[in-house]
N, C-alpha and C positions, 0 to 999 in steps of 0.2 A: 524420476520427478527431477525438474527443473524449474529455472524461471519462465518457461512457456506454459507450464502446468499447474495448477493448484490442487491439492489434494482434496478428495471428496468430502463431504459433509461440512457441517458449521465448523467456522473458526473457533479457536480456544479462546478462552478468556486472556491468556498471554499475549494475544495479537490486539488487544484493545489499546489506543494511542494513550500515551502518557499526558498528552495535551489534551486540553478540553476545546472540543471541534463541534459543541454547540453552534448553531446559528450557520453552519457551513452545508453546503449542499450534500446529498448523499454520494454524488459523483465524486466529489472533493475527497469525502471520507473512504469510500473504496480505494481511491487512489493512493491517499495516505497510506491507508493499512498496506496497500501491496507495496509501495516503495520503501516502508519501513521495513518490513519483513524481508524486502530482497536487500536493503543495506545489512539487515542483520545475520543474512546469510541462512535463514532458516526454511524449514519444508514449505512454509507459506508464503516465501518470496514470489512475486508473480509480477509480470510484466504484460498486460494486455495490449499488444500493439495497435490493434484497431482501435480502441479507446482513446490509447495515447493521440493516435491522429485524428481523430474525429471530436473528442470530448475535452474542450479547455479546462473543464472543471476537473476531470480526472487528472489530466496531464499535470495541473497545477498541483495537485494532492498528490499526486506519483512524486514529483520532483521535491516537494516540501519534506515530505516522509523520508525520502533517501537522504536528503541533505541531513535532516536533523537526526536520524537514526543511525547515520554513518559513522558518527564521532561517539557513539555509546556503547561502543564494543568493548 
């Protein structure tokens, strides 16, 4: 498993954002979780290169999640 593959099945409760993301788009929330889990170096860390290139909301969420969670180790 690596940053380019996500484990099968639903994400566990531990991947829920610690920040209130209500009001953000589903794409932003997906990106936030993927970026945060990547920063925490969990098995759920994931970087969807296609979505990063094509979806500005996913990219913004991934970058925010990565930045915020990187300092929480």
